KERO-36178 format. One line per 8 residues: number of its first residue (from 1); their letters; for each residue x, y, z of N, C-alpha, C, O. Coordinates in Angstrom, 2 decimals. Layout:
N
NUM = A = X Y Z X Y Z X Y Z X Y Z; ...;
This chain:
220
1 = MSNQNQPC = -7.37 -33.52 -24.09 -6.61 -33.67 -25.34 -6.29 -32.29 -25.90 -7.11 -31.38 -25.80; -5.12 -32.12 -26.49 -4.69 -30.82 -26.99 -5.41 -30.45 -28.27 -5.74 -31.32 -29.09; -5.66 -29.15 -28.44 -6.23 -28.63 -29.67 -5.14 -28.57 -30.72 -4.18 -27.81 -30.56; -5.27 -29.35 -31.79 -4.22 -29.45 -32.80 -3.98 -28.14 -33.53 -2.89 -27.93 -34.06; -4.98 -27.23 -33.57 -4.84 -25.98 -34.31 -4.24 -24.87 -33.46 -4.01 -23.77 -33.95; -3.99 -25.13 -32.22 -3.49 -24.13 -31.31 -2.12 -24.54 -30.81 -1.99 -25.60 -30.19; -1.07 -23.73 -31.05 0.27 -24.12 -30.63 0.39 -24.19 -29.12 -0.30 -23.46 -28.40; 1.26 -25.06 -28.64 1.47 -25.17 -27.20 2.14 -23.92 -26.66 2.79 -23.17 -27.39;
9 = LTLDQLVT = 1.96 -23.70 -25.36 2.61 -22.58 -24.69 4.11 -22.82 -24.65 4.57 -23.95 -24.57; 4.86 -21.73 -24.71 6.31 -21.85 -24.58 6.67 -22.00 -23.11 5.85 -21.75 -22.22; 7.91 -22.42 -22.87 8.37 -22.56 -21.49 8.35 -21.21 -20.78 8.00 -21.14 -19.60; 8.74 -20.14 -21.48 8.72 -18.80 -20.88 7.30 -18.41 -20.46 7.11 -17.84 -19.39; 6.32 -18.73 -21.29 4.93 -18.41 -20.95 4.48 -19.17 -19.71 3.81 -18.61 -18.84; 4.85 -20.45 -19.62 4.46 -21.25 -18.46 5.11 -20.73 -17.18 4.45 -20.64 -16.15; 6.39 -20.40 -17.26 7.10 -19.89 -16.08 6.52 -18.56 -15.65 6.31 -18.32 -14.46; 6.26 -17.67 -16.62 5.70 -16.35 -16.30 4.31 -16.49 -15.70 3.97 -15.81 -14.73;
17 = YNKTHLQP = 3.50 -17.38 -16.28 2.16 -17.62 -15.73 2.25 -18.17 -14.31 1.48 -17.79 -13.43; 3.21 -19.07 -14.10 3.37 -19.68 -12.79 3.74 -18.65 -11.73 3.40 -18.80 -10.56; 4.44 -17.59 -12.15 4.85 -16.54 -11.22 3.87 -15.38 -11.19 4.11 -14.36 -10.54; 2.74 -15.54 -11.91 1.66 -14.53 -11.97 2.15 -13.16 -12.41 1.71 -12.14 -11.89; 3.09 -13.15 -13.38 3.59 -11.89 -13.91 2.96 -11.59 -15.26 3.66 -11.29 -16.23; 1.64 -11.67 -15.34 0.95 -11.50 -16.62 -0.14 -10.44 -16.51 -0.73 -10.23 -15.45; -0.38 -9.77 -17.64 -1.51 -8.86 -17.72 -2.80 -9.69 -17.70 -2.79 -10.84 -18.13; -3.91 -9.12 -17.21 -5.16 -9.89 -17.11 -5.58 -10.55 -18.42 -6.01 -11.70 -18.42;
25 = GEKTKIEF = -5.47 -9.82 -19.54 -5.88 -10.39 -20.82 -5.04 -11.58 -21.23 -5.56 -12.59 -21.71; -3.72 -11.48 -21.02 -2.82 -12.58 -21.36 -3.05 -13.77 -20.44 -2.98 -14.92 -20.87; -3.33 -13.49 -19.17 -3.59 -14.56 -18.21 -4.84 -15.34 -18.60 -4.86 -16.57 -18.55; -5.89 -14.63 -19.00 -7.13 -15.28 -19.42 -6.90 -16.15 -20.65 -7.44 -17.25 -20.75; -6.11 -15.64 -21.58 -5.80 -16.38 -22.80 -5.07 -17.69 -22.49 -5.38 -18.73 -23.07; -4.10 -17.62 -21.58 -3.35 -18.82 -21.22 -4.22 -19.81 -20.46 -4.14 -21.02 -20.68; -5.06 -19.30 -19.57 -5.95 -20.19 -18.81 -6.91 -20.92 -19.73 -7.23 -22.08 -19.50; -7.38 -20.24 -20.78 -8.26 -20.88 -21.75 -7.51 -22.01 -22.47 -8.05 -23.09 -22.68;
33 = HLKECEFC = -6.25 -21.73 -22.83 -5.45 -22.76 -23.51 -5.21 -23.95 -22.58 -5.28 -25.10 -23.02; -4.95 -23.68 -21.31 -4.68 -24.77 -20.37 -5.88 -25.70 -20.21 -5.72 -26.89 -19.97; -7.08 -25.15 -20.35 -8.29 -25.98 -20.27 -8.37 -26.95 -21.44 -8.92 -28.04 -21.31; -7.82 -26.53 -22.59 -7.92 -27.33 -23.80 -6.73 -28.28 -24.02 -6.86 -29.28 -24.72; -5.59 -27.96 -23.42 -4.34 -28.66 -23.77 -3.83 -29.50 -22.60 -3.40 -28.97 -21.58; -3.89 -30.80 -22.77 -3.45 -31.72 -21.72 -1.95 -31.64 -21.49 -1.49 -31.73 -20.35; -1.17 -31.47 -22.57 0.27 -31.40 -22.43 0.70 -30.20 -21.61 1.56 -30.31 -20.73; 0.11 -29.05 -21.89 0.51 -27.84 -21.16 0.07 -27.90 -19.70 0.77 -27.39 -18.83;
41 = RTALEGLN = -1.07 -28.53 -19.45 -1.48 -28.72 -18.05 -0.47 -29.60 -17.31 -0.09 -29.31 -16.17; -0.04 -30.68 -17.98 0.94 -31.57 -17.37 2.26 -30.84 -17.14 2.91 -31.01 -16.10; 2.65 -30.02 -18.12 3.89 -29.26 -17.98 3.82 -28.29 -16.80 4.77 -28.16 -16.04; 2.68 -27.63 -16.66 2.50 -26.69 -15.56 2.55 -27.41 -14.22 3.12 -26.90 -13.25; 1.96 -28.59 -14.16 2.03 -29.39 -12.94 3.48 -29.73 -12.60 3.87 -29.75 -11.43; 4.27 -30.01 -13.65 5.68 -30.32 -13.44 6.43 -29.14 -12.84 7.28 -29.32 -11.97; 6.12 -27.93 -13.31 6.78 -26.75 -12.78 6.39 -26.47 -11.34 7.15 -25.84 -10.61; 5.23 -26.94 -10.94 4.77 -26.71 -9.57 5.33 -27.72 -8.58 5.18 -27.56 -7.37;
49 = QESDTKRT = 5.99 -28.76 -9.10 6.54 -29.78 -8.21 7.76 -29.23 -7.49 8.45 -28.35 -8.01; 8.04 -29.75 -6.31 9.28 -29.41 -5.62 10.45 -29.96 -6.43 10.30 -30.93 -7.16; 11.62 -29.33 -6.29 12.76 -29.65 -7.14 13.70 -30.69 -6.57 14.78 -30.90 -7.12; 13.33 -31.35 -5.49 14.22 -32.39 -4.99 14.20 -33.59 -5.93 13.27 -33.74 -6.72; 15.22 -34.44 -5.83 15.43 -35.49 -6.82 14.26 -36.44 -6.96 13.85 -36.74 -8.08; 13.70 -36.93 -5.85 12.65 -37.93 -5.94 11.40 -37.36 -6.59 10.80 -38.01 -7.43; 11.00 -36.15 -6.20 9.80 -35.56 -6.77 10.01 -35.25 -8.25 9.09 -35.40 -9.05; 11.23 -34.82 -8.60 11.53 -34.50 -9.99 11.41 -35.75 -10.86 10.87 -35.67 -11.97;
57 = KITIQQIE = 11.91 -36.89 -10.39 11.83 -38.13 -11.17 10.39 -38.52 -11.43 10.07 -39.02 -12.51; 9.51 -38.31 -10.45 8.10 -38.62 -10.64 7.52 -37.75 -11.74 6.78 -38.23 -12.60; 7.85 -36.47 -11.71 7.35 -35.54 -12.72 7.82 -35.94 -14.12 7.04 -35.94 -15.06; 9.10 -36.27 -14.24 9.66 -36.67 -15.53 8.91 -37.87 -16.09 8.54 -37.88 -17.26; 8.70 -38.87 -15.26 8.02 -40.08 -15.72 6.60 -39.77 -16.18 6.14 -40.34 -17.17; 5.90 -38.89 -15.46 4.53 -38.55 -15.85 4.51 -37.85 -17.20 3.67 -38.16 -18.05; 5.43 -36.92 -17.41 5.46 -36.19 -18.68 5.82 -37.14 -19.82 5.23 -37.07 -20.89; 6.80 -38.03 -19.59 7.17 -38.99 -20.63 6.00 -39.87 -21.03 5.80 -40.14 -22.21;
65 = QKIFASIK = 5.22 -40.31 -20.06 4.06 -41.14 -20.36 3.08 -40.41 -21.25 2.49 -41.00 -22.16; 2.89 -39.12 -21.01 2.00 -38.32 -21.86 2.56 -38.23 -23.28 1.81 -38.34 -24.26; 3.88 -38.03 -23.39 4.50 -37.92 -24.71 4.31 -39.21 -25.50 3.86 -39.19 -26.64; 4.67 -40.34 -24.89 4.59 -41.62 -25.60 3.14 -42.00 -25.91 2.87 -42.59 -26.95; 2.22 -41.68 -25.01 0.81 -41.96 -25.28 0.34 -41.18 -26.49 -0.45 -41.68 -27.29; 0.82 -39.94 -26.62 0.44 -39.12 -27.77 0.97 -39.71 -29.07 0.28 -39.74 -30.08; 2.24 -40.17 -29.03 2.84 -40.74 -30.23 2.07 -41.97 -30.70 1.81 -42.13 -31.90; 1.69 -42.84 -29.76 1.01 -44.07 -30.12 -0.41 -43.83 -30.61 -0.93 -44.59 -31.43;
73 = SKPKINWQ = -1.05 -42.76 -30.13 -2.45 -42.54 -30.45 -2.66 -41.72 -31.72 -3.78 -41.63 -32.21; -1.59 -41.13 -32.25 -1.74 -40.26 -33.42 -0.96 -40.85 -34.60 0.25 -41.02 -34.51; -1.64 -41.16 -35.70 -0.92 -41.64 -36.87 0.00 -40.58 -37.44 1.03 -40.90 -38.03; -0.38 -39.31 -37.28 0.44 -38.20 -37.74 0.84 -37.39 -36.51 0.01 -36.69 -35.94; 2.09 -37.48 -36.11 2.54 -36.89 -34.85 2.61 -35.37 -34.97 3.12 -34.83 -35.95; 2.11 -34.70 -33.95 2.26 -33.25 -33.84 3.62 -32.97 -33.21 3.75 -32.93 -31.99; 4.64 -32.76 -34.06 6.00 -32.62 -33.54 6.18 -31.35 -32.75 7.00 -31.31 -31.83; 5.43 -30.29 -33.08 5.52 -29.07 -32.30 5.09 -29.32 -30.86 5.70 -28.81 -29.91;
81 = LLLAAASV = 4.05 -30.13 -30.71 3.56 -30.49 -29.39 4.59 -31.33 -28.65 4.85 -31.12 -27.47; 5.16 -32.29 -29.36 6.15 -33.17 -28.76 7.37 -32.39 -28.28 7.87 -32.63 -27.18; 7.85 -31.46 -29.11 9.03 -30.69 -28.74 8.75 -29.72 -27.61 9.62 -29.45 -26.79; 7.52 -29.20 -27.56 7.15 -28.33 -26.45 7.20 -29.10 -25.14 7.71 -28.61 -24.13; 6.66 -30.31 -25.16 6.70 -31.15 -23.95 8.14 -31.51 -23.61 8.51 -31.57 -22.43; 8.95 -31.77 -24.63 10.35 -32.11 -24.39 11.11 -30.95 -23.77 11.98 -31.15 -22.93; 10.77 -29.72 -24.17 11.43 -28.55 -23.60 11.14 -28.43 -22.11 12.02 -28.11 -21.32; 9.90 -28.70 -21.74 9.54 -28.66 -20.32 10.24 -29.79 -19.58 10.70 -29.61 -18.45;
89 = LAFVLYTG = 10.31 -30.95 -20.22 11.02 -32.08 -19.62 12.46 -31.70 -19.33 12.99 -32.02 -18.26; 13.11 -31.03 -20.27 14.49 -30.59 -20.07 14.58 -29.60 -18.92 15.52 -29.66 -18.13; 13.62 -28.70 -18.83 13.63 -27.70 -17.76 13.50 -28.37 -16.40 14.20 -28.02 -15.45; 12.59 -29.35 -16.30 12.40 -30.05 -15.03 13.66 -30.82 -14.65 14.07 -30.80 -13.49; 14.27 -31.48 -15.62 15.51 -32.19 -15.36 16.58 -31.24 -14.84 17.28 -31.55 -13.88; 16.71 -30.09 -15.50 17.77 -29.15 -15.14 17.57 -28.59 -13.74 18.50 -28.57 -12.94; 16.35 -28.12 -13.44 16.11 -27.50 -12.14 16.17 -28.52 -11.02 16.54 -28.17 -9.90; 15.80 -29.77 -11.28 15.80 -30.77 -10.23 17.16 -31.41 -10.02 17.63 -31.50 -8.89;
97 = YQKTIERP = 17.80 -31.86 -11.11 19.03 -32.62 -10.95 20.24 -31.73 -10.74 21.19 -32.13 -10.07; 20.22 -30.52 -11.31 21.38 -29.66 -11.19 21.66 -29.31 -9.73 22.81 -29.10 -9.36; 20.65 -29.25 -8.91 20.81 -28.89 -7.51 21.52 -29.98 -6.71 22.04 -29.71 -5.63; 21.56 -31.19 -7.24 22.21 -32.27 -6.50 23.73 -32.24 -6.69 24.45 -32.95 -5.98; 24.23 -31.44 -7.62 25.67 -31.38 -7.90 26.25 -30.22 -7.11 26.33 -29.10 -7.61; 26.66 -30.49 -5.89 27.14 -29.44 -5.01 28.65 -29.49 -4.81 29.21 -28.59 -4.18; 29.31 -30.50 -5.32 30.75 -30.65 -5.12 31.46 -30.60 -6.47 30.87 -30.98 -7.48; 32.71 -30.13 -6.50 33.48 -30.15 -7.76 33.82 -31.58 -8.15 33.82 -32.47 -7.31;
105 = IEYYSNKY = 34.10 -31.78 -9.42 34.39 -33.12 -9.92 35.61 -33.72 -9.23 35.72 -34.93 -9.09; 36.54 -32.85 -8.80 37.74 -33.34 -8.12 37.41 -34.09 -6.82 38.14 -34.99 -6.41; 36.32 -33.70 -6.20 35.91 -34.38 -4.97 35.69 -35.87 -5.24 36.12 -36.72 -4.46; 35.02 -36.19 -6.34 34.68 -37.58 -6.65 35.92 -38.37 -7.08 36.04 -39.55 -6.75; 36.82 -37.73 -7.81 38.04 -38.45 -8.21 38.93 -38.72 -7.01 39.56 -39.77 -6.93; 38.98 -37.78 -6.08 39.78 -38.00 -4.86 39.16 -39.07 -3.98 39.87 -39.84 -3.33; 37.83 -39.13 -3.95 37.15 -40.08 -3.07 37.08 -41.48 -3.67 37.26 -42.47 -2.97; 36.80 -41.56 -5.00 36.52 -42.86 -5.60 37.60 -43.36 -6.57 37.57 -44.52 -6.97;
113 = GDNFRTLS = 38.54 -42.50 -6.94 39.65 -43.00 -7.74 39.54 -42.75 -9.24 38.88 -41.82 -9.69; 40.23 -43.62 -9.99 40.50 -43.37 -11.41 39.25 -43.25 -12.28 39.27 -42.50 -13.25; 38.19 -43.97 -11.96 36.99 -43.91 -12.81 36.34 -42.53 -12.83 35.49 -42.26 -13.68; 36.73 -41.67 -11.92 36.15 -40.33 -11.84 37.13 -39.23 -12.25 36.83 -38.05 -12.12; 38.30 -39.62 -12.74 39.28 -38.62 -13.17 38.89 -38.09 -14.55 38.38 -38.82 -15.40; 39.15 -36.80 -14.75 38.79 -36.17 -16.02 39.77 -36.58 -17.12 40.91 -36.96 -16.86; 39.29 -36.48 -18.35 40.10 -36.78 -19.53 40.44 -35.45 -20.19 39.56 -34.74 -20.66; 41.72 -35.12 -20.23 42.15 -33.75 -20.55 41.70 -33.29 -21.93 41.27 -32.15 -22.08;
121 = YLESQIND = 41.79 -34.16 -22.95 41.46 -33.68 -24.29 39.97 -33.41 -24.45 39.58 -32.51 -25.20; 39.13 -34.17 -23.75 37.69 -33.89 -23.81 37.34 -32.68 -22.96 36.45 -31.90 -23.32; 38.03 -32.50 -21.84 37.80 -31.31 -21.02 38.14 -30.05 -21.80 37.42 -29.06 -21.70; 39.21 -30.09 -22.57 39.59 -28.91 -23.36 38.57 -28.62 -24.44 38.33 -27.46 -24.77; 37.96 -29.66 -24.98 36.93 -29.46 -26.00 35.67 -28.84 -25.40 35.02 -28.01 -26.03; 35.33 -29.24 -24.17 34.20 -28.61 -23.49 34.51 -27.14 -23.25 33.67 -26.28 -23.53; 35.71 -26.85 -22.74 36.08 -25.48 -22.41 36.17 -24.59 -23.63 35.90 -23.39 -23.56; 36.54 -25.17 -24.76 36.68 -24.39 -26.00 35.40 -24.35 -26.82 35.39 -23.83 -27.93;
129 = NFRTNDNS = 34.29 -24.90 -26.26 33.03 -24.99 -27.01 33.30 -25.65 -28.36 33.01 -25.10 -29.42; 33.86 -26.82 -28.30 34.50 -27.49 -29.43 33.61 -27.62 -30.66 32.51 -28.18 -30.59; 34.10 -27.10 -31.77 33.48 -27.26 -33.09 31.98 -26.96 -33.07 31.17 -27.77 -33.51; 31.64 -25.80 -32.57 30.24 -25.37 -32.61 30.18 -24.04 -33.35 29.69 -23.04 -32.82; 30.68 -24.03 -34.57 30.80 -22.78 -35.30 29.62 -22.51 -36.23 29.72 -21.66 -37.11; 28.52 -23.21 -36.05 27.28 -22.85 -36.73 26.11 -23.14 -35.80 26.29 -23.72 -34.73; 24.91 -22.75 -36.23 23.73 -22.90 -35.39 22.83 -24.04 -35.84 21.63 -24.04 -35.56; 23.40 -25.02 -36.55 22.58 -26.11 -37.05 22.16 -27.08 -35.96 21.25 -27.88 -36.16;
137 = LIVTNPIG = 22.82 -27.02 -34.80 22.48 -27.90 -33.68 22.61 -27.12 -32.38 23.68 -26.61 -32.05; 21.50 -27.03 -31.64 21.49 -26.34 -30.35 21.00 -27.33 -29.31 19.85 -27.76 -29.35; 21.86 -27.69 -28.38 21.50 -28.66 -27.33 20.77 -27.93 -26.21 21.28 -26.95 -25.68; 19.58 -28.42 -25.85 18.79 -27.82 -24.78 18.83 -28.63 -23.49 18.48 -28.11 -22.43; 19.25 -29.87 -23.55 19.44 -30.70 -22.36 20.28 -31.93 -22.74 20.03 -32.52 -23.79; 21.25 -32.33 -21.92 21.59 -31.81 -20.60 22.43 -30.54 -20.68 22.97 -30.20 -21.73; 22.52 -29.84 -19.54 23.29 -28.61 -19.43 24.26 -28.78 -18.28 23.86 -29.11 -17.16; 25.55 -28.54 -18.54 26.54 -28.64 -17.49 26.81 -30.07 -17.07 26.45 -31.02 -17.77;
145 = LTIFDEQL = 27.44 -30.22 -15.91 27.73 -31.55 -15.36 26.44 -32.15 -14.84 25.79 -31.57 -13.97; 26.06 -33.32 -15.35 24.76 -33.91 -15.06 24.92 -35.25 -14.35 25.72 -36.09 -14.75; 24.16 -35.43 -13.28 24.14 -36.72 -12.60 23.16 -37.66 -13.29 22.01 -37.30 -13.53; 23.63 -38.85 -13.61 22.79 -39.86 -14.25 22.23 -40.79 -13.19 22.97 -41.37 -12.40; 20.91 -40.93 -13.18 20.24 -41.82 -12.22 19.10 -42.52 -12.94 17.98 -42.01 -12.97; 19.39 -43.68 -13.51 18.42 -44.52 -14.21 18.08 -44.02 -15.61 17.82 -44.83 -16.51; 18.06 -42.72 -15.82 17.64 -42.20 -17.12 18.22 -40.81 -17.33 18.35 -40.03 -16.39; 18.57 -40.50 -18.59 19.03 -39.16 -18.95 18.36 -38.78 -20.27 18.41 -39.53 -21.24;
153 = TFTWEKNS = 17.74 -37.61 -20.28 17.02 -37.16 -21.46 17.86 -36.16 -22.24 18.33 -35.17 -21.68; 18.04 -36.41 -23.53 18.73 -35.49 -24.42 17.68 -34.81 -25.30 16.83 -35.48 -25.89; 17.74 -33.49 -25.39 16.87 -32.75 -26.30 17.71 -31.71 -27.03 18.68 -31.19 -26.48; 17.35 -31.42 -28.26 18.10 -30.45 -29.05 17.21 -29.89 -30.15 16.15 -30.43 -30.46; 17.69 -28.79 -30.72 17.04 -28.19 -31.88 18.03 -28.23 -33.03 19.23 -28.01 -32.84; 17.53 -28.51 -34.23 18.42 -28.53 -35.38 17.76 -27.82 -36.55 16.54 -27.87 -36.72; 18.59 -27.15 -37.34 18.09 -26.36 -38.47 18.39 -27.01 -39.81 18.44 -26.34 -40.84; 18.57 -28.32 -39.78 18.81 -29.05 -41.03 18.25 -30.45 -40.87 17.79 -30.82 -39.79;
161 = ERIVRLSI = 18.28 -31.21 -41.94 17.76 -32.58 -41.92 18.84 -33.59 -41.58 18.61 -34.80 -41.65; 20.01 -33.12 -41.21 21.10 -34.04 -40.90 20.78 -34.90 -39.67 20.20 -34.41 -38.70; 21.16 -36.15 -39.73 21.00 -37.05 -38.59 21.99 -36.66 -37.50 23.14 -36.33 -37.79; 21.54 -36.69 -36.27 22.39 -36.38 -35.12 22.93 -37.69 -34.54 22.18 -38.64 -34.34; 24.22 -37.71 -34.26 24.83 -38.89 -33.65 25.13 -38.60 -32.17 25.80 -37.62 -31.84; 24.61 -39.47 -31.30 24.91 -39.39 -29.88 25.94 -40.45 -29.52 25.75 -41.63 -29.81; 27.02 -40.02 -28.89 28.04 -40.95 -28.42 28.29 -40.69 -26.94 28.29 -39.54 -26.49; 28.50 -41.76 -26.19 28.88 -41.65 -24.78 30.19 -42.40 -24.59 30.32 -43.56 -24.99;
169 = LNNNGNVV = 31.16 -41.72 -23.99 32.50 -42.27 -23.80 32.81 -42.34 -22.31 32.36 -41.50 -21.54; 33.60 -43.34 -21.91 34.06 -43.37 -20.53 35.27 -42.45 -20.38 35.69 -41.82 -21.36; 35.82 -42.36 -19.19 36.90 -41.39 -18.97 38.26 -41.91 -19.44 39.29 -41.29 -19.16; 38.26 -43.03 -20.15 39.44 -43.48 -20.89 39.33 -43.14 -22.37 40.25 -43.41 -23.15; 38.20 -42.55 -22.76 37.99 -42.19 -24.16 37.38 -43.30 -24.99 37.28 -43.16 -26.21; 36.98 -44.40 -24.36 36.36 -45.51 -25.09 34.86 -45.30 -25.23 34.19 -44.91 -24.28; 34.34 -45.55 -26.43 32.91 -45.37 -26.69 32.13 -46.52 -26.05 32.41 -47.69 -26.32; 31.15 -46.19 -25.21 30.31 -47.21 -24.57 28.89 -47.20 -25.14 28.11 -48.12 -24.88;
177 = FDKDLKEN = 28.57 -46.16 -25.90 27.24 -46.08 -26.54 27.37 -45.18 -27.75 28.05 -44.16 -27.71; 26.70 -45.58 -28.85 26.79 -44.81 -30.09 25.52 -45.05 -30.89 25.15 -46.20 -31.14; 24.84 -43.98 -31.28 23.56 -44.17 -31.97 23.24 -42.95 -32.84 23.45 -41.81 -32.43; 22.74 -43.20 -34.06 22.24 -42.14 -34.93 20.77 -41.88 -34.61 19.99 -42.82 -34.46; 20.40 -40.61 -34.50 19.06 -40.23 -34.06 18.43 -39.29 -35.07 19.04 -38.31 -35.50; 17.19 -39.59 -35.44 16.47 -38.76 -36.41 15.62 -37.70 -35.74 15.40 -36.62 -36.31; 15.13 -37.99 -34.54 14.23 -37.05 -33.87 15.03 -36.12 -32.96 16.26 -36.21 -32.89; 14.31 -35.23 -32.26 14.97 -34.21 -31.45 14.93 -34.52 -29.96 15.11 -33.64 -29.13;
185 = IFFFMDNL = 14.68 -35.78 -29.63 14.65 -36.18 -28.23 15.06 -37.64 -28.12 14.70 -38.46 -28.96; 15.83 -37.95 -27.07 16.25 -39.34 -26.86 16.37 -39.59 -25.36 16.94 -38.79 -24.63; 15.82 -40.73 -24.92 15.89 -41.12 -23.52 16.94 -42.23 -23.38 16.75 -43.35 -23.86; 18.05 -41.90 -22.72 19.12 -42.87 -22.51 18.88 -43.58 -21.19 18.80 -42.94 -20.14; 18.76 -44.92 -21.24 18.44 -45.67 -20.03 19.35 -46.88 -19.84 19.02 -47.78 -19.05; 20.49 -46.93 -20.53 21.41 -48.05 -20.36 22.08 -48.00 -18.98 22.24 -46.92 -18.40; 22.46 -49.15 -18.48 23.18 -49.20 -17.21 24.63 -48.77 -17.41 25.29 -49.22 -18.34; 25.10 -47.90 -16.54 26.48 -47.45 -16.57 27.11 -47.68 -15.20 26.49 -47.42 -14.17;
193 = APGLYYWS = 28.34 -48.18 -15.20 29.06 -48.36 -13.94 29.42 -46.99 -13.36 29.55 -46.03 -14.11; 29.58 -46.89 -12.05 29.95 -45.60 -11.46 31.22 -45.03 -12.10 32.18 -45.76 -12.35; 31.20 -43.73 -12.35 32.35 -43.09 -12.96 31.95 -41.82 -13.68 30.79 -41.41 -13.67; 32.95 -41.20 -14.31 32.73 -40.00 -15.11 32.67 -40.39 -16.58 33.52 -41.14 -17.06; 31.66 -39.88 -17.28 31.47 -40.15 -18.70 31.34 -38.83 -19.45 31.04 -37.79 -18.86; 31.55 -38.90 -20.75 31.37 -37.74 -21.62 30.37 -38.09 -22.71 30.40 -39.20 -23.25; 29.49 -37.16 -23.03 28.57 -37.35 -24.15 28.92 -36.36 -25.25 29.43 -35.27 -24.98; 28.65 -36.74 -26.47 28.79 -35.81 -27.60 27.59 -35.96 -28.52 27.15 -37.07 -28.82;
201 = LEAGFNTI = 27.08 -34.84 -28.97 26.03 -34.79 -29.99 26.64 -34.12 -31.21 27.12 -32.98 -31.14; 26.61 -34.83 -32.33 27.28 -34.35 -33.53 26.30 -34.30 -34.69 25.57 -35.26 -34.94; 26.30 -33.17 -35.40 25.50 -33.02 -36.61 26.42 -32.55 -37.73 26.57 -31.35 -37.96; 27.03 -33.48 -38.41 27.98 -33.11 -39.44 29.34 -32.80 -38.84 29.49 -32.72 -37.62; 30.32 -32.62 -39.69 31.70 -32.46 -39.23 31.92 -31.16 -38.46 32.80 -31.10 -37.60; 31.14 -30.12 -38.76 31.42 -28.80 -38.20 30.73 -28.51 -36.88 30.96 -27.45 -36.29; 29.91 -29.39 -36.40 29.14 -29.10 -35.19 29.16 -30.28 -34.24 28.59 -31.33 -34.52; 29.82 -30.08 -33.10 29.83 -31.09 -32.04 29.62 -30.38 -30.70 30.26 -29.37 -30.42;
209 = HIGRILVL = 28.72 -30.92 -29.89 28.54 -30.45 -28.52 28.97 -31.57 -27.58 28.63 -32.73 -27.80; 29.71 -31.22 -26.53 30.24 -32.21 -25.60 29.90 -31.81 -24.17 29.96 -30.63 -23.82; 29.53 -32.79 -23.36 29.23 -32.54 -21.95 29.65 -33.71 -21.09 30.19 -34.70 -21.58; 29.40 -33.59 -19.78 29.85 -34.62 -18.83 28.66 -35.24 -18.11 27.66 -34.58 -17.82; 28.79 -36.53 -17.82 27.79 -37.28 -17.05 28.50 -37.91 -15.85 29.57 -38.49 -15.98; 27.89 -37.79 -14.69 28.44 -38.38 -13.48 27.52 -39.49 -13.01 26.33 -39.26 -12.75; 28.06 -40.70 -12.89 27.31 -41.84 -12.34 27.89 -42.15 -10.97 29.02 -42.62 -10.87; 27.13 -41.88 -9.93 27.64 -41.99 -8.57 27.43 -43.39 -7.99 26.46 -44.06 -8.34;
217 = PTDD = 28.32 -43.83 -7.12 28.07 -45.08 -6.38 26.82 -44.94 -5.52 26.44 -43.83 -5.14; 26.19 -46.03 -5.23 24.93 -45.98 -4.48 25.10 -45.48 -3.07 24.12 -45.06 -2.44; 26.33 -45.50 -2.54 26.53 -45.08 -1.15 26.82 -43.59 -1.02 27.02 -43.11 0.09; 26.84 -42.85 -2.15 27.17 -41.42 -2.07 25.94 -40.61 -1.66 26.02 -39.39 -1.54;
């Protein structure tokens, strides 16, 4: 169980420790923390996993189970701990799933047809970093074009109390999912037909982040 008075290790600390690029004193300090903190031990185990898709999915599920178990067992949630675990979850997702995207989006539209064609006005908003003229919302996952396979984890940081709205649109611009979110993490697990989708995270009128989701046919 984690020591509530001791903050969790950052992702940079875990990666540096994993690569043994630490001074002896700092290494000892981190090793002591790892003995006390179940979340950081789980996160470190996740970083040690191979980055192929199947192994990555196992790691994600294990970390999620730790997060939800913590929420249920604590009447007062340690949000710093939760967000630290979420950051590692985002890192594992990025390093594992990003490697599976080896072809340009045009490959899928040429192979599978209209459901994979890009939508020009949303593409231009992605390219222009659309309406992100303040730092009240920083999206930490997903990053870039993301393949959706059973689950997609959204994580972000916000510097205000504004509710964040997550919307998912198909490549015709129709909204297929829409939800207001109070916390800084959300697990999307709805079934989506094969095709190209766009997500947007919005915190007030002045801040919108937009990205792409690819749902592949099972034979790809």
